[in-house]
C-alpha positions in Angstrom: -77.7 -6.7 -28.8 -80.6 -4.4 -29.1 -84.3 -5.2 -28.8 -87.3 -3.1 -29.8 -90.3 -2.9 -27.6 -93.2 -3.1 -29.9 -95.9 -2.8 -27.2 -94.8 0.5 -25.7 -94.2 2.4 -29.0 -97.7 3.8 -29.1 -97.8 7.7 -29.3 -101.1 9.4 -28.7 -100.2 12.6 -30.6 -99.2 10.5 -33.6 -102.5 8.7 -33.4 -104.4 12.0 -33.4 -102.5 13.3 -36.3 -103.0 10.2 -38.3 -106.7 10.3 -37.5 -106.9 13.9 -38.6 -105.1 13.2 -41.8 -107.2 10.2 -42.6 -110.3 12.3 -42.0 -109.0 15.0 -44.3 -108.1 12.4 -47.1 -111.5 10.8 -46.7 -113.4 14.1 -46.9 -111.3 15.2 -49.9 -112.0 12.0 -51.7 -115.7 12.2 -50.9 -116.5 16.0 -51.3 -113.6 17.1 -53.4 -112.0 20.6 -52.9 -115.0 21.8 -50.8 -113.7 19.8 -47.8 -110.3 21.3 -48.1 -111.6 24.8 -47.9 -113.0 24.1 -44.4 -109.5 23.3 -43.1 -106.7 25.7 -42.7 -104.3 25.0 -45.5 -101.2 25.8 -43.3 -102.3 23.3 -40.7 -103.0 20.7 -43.4 -99.6 21.3 -45.0 -97.8 21.1 -41.6 -99.7 17.9 -40.7 -98.8 16.4 -44.1 -95.1 17.2 -43.6 -95.1 15.8 -40.1 -96.9 12.7 -41.3 -94.4 12.2 -44.1 -91.6 12.6 -41.5 -93.3 10.1 -39.2 -93.6 7.7 -42.1 -89.9 8.1 -43.0 -88.9 7.6 -39.3 -91.2 4.6 -39.1 -89.8 3.1 -42.2 -86.2 3.5 -40.9 -87.2 2.0 -37.6 -88.8 -0.9 -39.5 -85.6 -1.4 -41.6 -83.5 -1.3 -38.4 -85.8 -3.9 -36.7 -85.7 -6.0 -39.8 -81.8 -5.8 -39.9 -81.7 -6.7 -36.2 -84.1 -9.7 -36.8 -81.8 -10.8 -39.7 -78.7 -10.6 -37.5 -80.6 -12.5 -34.7 -81.6 -15.2 -37.2 -78.0 -15.6 -38.3 -76.9 -15.8 -34.7 -79.6 -18.3 -34.0 -78.5 -20.5 -36.9 -74.9 -20.2 -35.6 -76.0 -21.2 -32.1 -78.0 -24.1 -33.5 -74.9 -25.3 -35.5 -72.7 -25.1 -32.4 -75.4 -26.9 -30.4 -75.6 -29.7 -32.9 -71.8 -29.9 -33.0 -71.7 -30.2 -29.2 -74.4 -32.8 -29.3 -72.3 -34.9 -31.8 -69.2 -34.4 -29.6 -71.1 -35.5 -26.5 -72.5 -38.5 -28.4 -68.9 -39.5 -29.3 -67.7 -39.0 -25.7 -70.7 -41.2 -24.6 -69.8 -43.9 -27.1 -66.1 -43.8 -26.0 -67.2 -44.0 -22.3 -69.5 -46.9 -23.1 -66.8 -48.7 -25.0 -64.3 -48.1 -22.2 -66.8 -49.2 -19.6 -67.5 -52.4 -21.5 -63.7 -53.1 -21.7 -63.3 -52.4 -18.0 -66.2 -54.7 -17.2 -64.7 -57.5 -19.3 -61.3 -57.0 -17.7 -62.8 -57.1 -14.2 -64.8 -60.2 -15.1 -61.6 -61.8 -16.4 -59.7 -60.9 -13.2 -62.6 -62.2 -11.1 -62.6 -65.5 -13.0 -58.8 -65.7 -12.6 -59.1 -64.8 -8.9 -61.9 -67.3 -8.5 -59.9 -70.0 -10.1 -57.0 -69.2 -7.8 -59.4 -69.2 -4.8 -60.7 -72.6 -6.0 -57.1 -73.9 -6.1 -56.5 -72.7 -2.6 -59.9 -73.5 -1.3 -60.3 -77.0 -2.7 -58.0 -78.7 0.0 -59.8 -76.8 2.7 -63.1 -78.0 1.3 -61.9 -81.6 1.2 -60.6 -81.3 4.8 -64.0 -79.8 6.0 -65.7 -82.9 4.5 -63.3 -85.2 6.3 -63.8 -83.3 9.5 -67.6 -83.5 9.1 -67.5 -87.3 8.6 -65.1 -87.6 11.6 -67.5 -85.6 13.8 -70.4 -87.8 12.7 -68.5 -91.0 13.4 -67.3 -89.7 16.8 -70.8 -88.6 17.7 -72.2 -92.0 16.9 -69.4 -93.8 18.7 -69.9 -91.6 21.9 -73.7 -92.1 21.8 -73.1 -95.9 21.8 -70.3 -96.0 24.3 -71.5 -93.3 26.7 -75.2 -92.9 26.5 -75.4 -91.2 29.9 -72.8 -88.4 29.1 -75.3 -85.8 27.8 -72.9 -82.9 28.1 -70.2 -84.5 26.0 -72.8 -85.6 23.4 -74.2 -82.0 23.2 -70.7 -80.6 22.8 -70.0 -83.0 19.9 -73.4 -82.4 18.4 -72.7 -78.6 18.5 -69.3 -79.2 16.8 -71.1 -81.5 14.2 -73.6 -78.7 13.4 -70.8 -76.2 13.0 -69.0 -78.6 10.7 -72.2 -79.0 8.6 -72.5 -75.2 8.3 -68.9 -74.8 7.3 -69.3 -77.6 4.7 -72.4 -75.9 3.4 -70.7 -72.5 3.1 -67.7 -74.1 1.5 -69.9 -76.0 -1.0 -71.7 -72.7 -1.9 -68.4 -70.9 -2.4 -67.1 -73.7 -4.6 -70.2 -73.7 -6.9 -70.4 -69.9 -6.9 -73.6 -69.3 -5.0 
């Protein structure tokens, strides 16, 4: 790939020659043949030939730059098409991933529901037993408080067990309802 530097293509000699030729053409158009007699004809002829050569070279450089620009535009269009194709491909991959993720989430939810149902089947007798144990602790605590009001250590021990039974029952209840 070739690029043309349009900012560093200025040539001072070319600018002087163009200025001289422009002045000569201006004088010729204004004063006629009198202006040409003041200038050396050989110099004017050489300057004219060099200017024509510069014009031809400039025209070919322009054509070359134009061709390069055309090729770059074709390449840009091709890159845009490839980019759009990749974008479409990526969108399809994203849609497939989203679809697969949704299916995976549904499968995981189904397995969790099945697992929760199995846990409920296993956990239900434990929950029932924890309720029975809670009521037994309550009854025993009330019985000991009535029979042995002076036995504070034993009452504290049973109260602690009763509190633990309440916590276990609360946790079991939360597990059963899904909280």
